[in-house]
N, C-alpha and C positions, 0 to 999 in steps of 0.2 A: 084270278085263280091260277095257281101254279100247276103246270102240266109236266109230268115226268117225261124226260127224254132220255131213253137208255143210251148208254155209250156204246158205240159200234167199233169193232176192231179196225175197220177201214179208216177211222179218224186218225189212227196212229200209224198209217202207212209211212214207210220210209225207214229212217235209221233205227227206230225202236219198235216198230210194229210186231215183229216176230218174237220180241223179248218181253212182251207184256201179256198178262192174262187178265181178261175182263169178265166179271160175273155180275149180271144184272138181276136185281130182285124187283120185279115189276109191281107186285102187291105192296111191298114196303117202300117202293119208289126210291131206291138207292142202288149204287153200284160199288163193287170192289175192284180196284185196279192193283194188280200185283206185278212186281218186277221179277222176271225170270233170269235176270243177269245182274251180277254184282256191279256192273258198269253203268247201270241205268238207275237213277234215283227217282223215286216217285215224286218227290218235291219238285224236281225239274220238269217232269211230265205235267204236273198240275199247273205249274207256272206257264209252260210253253203253250198249253191248250186252254188256258183261262178257266180251269176247274178249281173248285173249292173242296177242301177236306170237310169231313163231317163236323169237326170242331170249329172250323172257320164259318161254315154255314150256320151252325147253331149260334155262334157268337153274333153274327150279322143279324140273325132273326131276333135274338134277344134285344139287341140295340134298337132295331126297328120297332119292336113292341114297346120298349121304354119310351122312345121318342113319340110314338102314337099316343101313349097313355098320358104323357106330360101335357097334352092339349086339353085333357078332360078335367073338369072341376066337379067335385061332389057337392051338391046342394040339397039340403033337406028342409 
């Protein structure tokens, strides 16, 4: 079972920590990461910390479901 782990600002300590806003939605189990500086790209932050965007997570989930379903056969 998947357990939501909120993103903490301390994770981004260093060069970008003060230039990122993080909002966690615990009930929905997702977070928003916003860059407060034009010099910091969210794509770079995601890559550096091994995080996935919503679209990437959704695509990976769909692929896993398709792979799991391919092993089932329907017999009546």
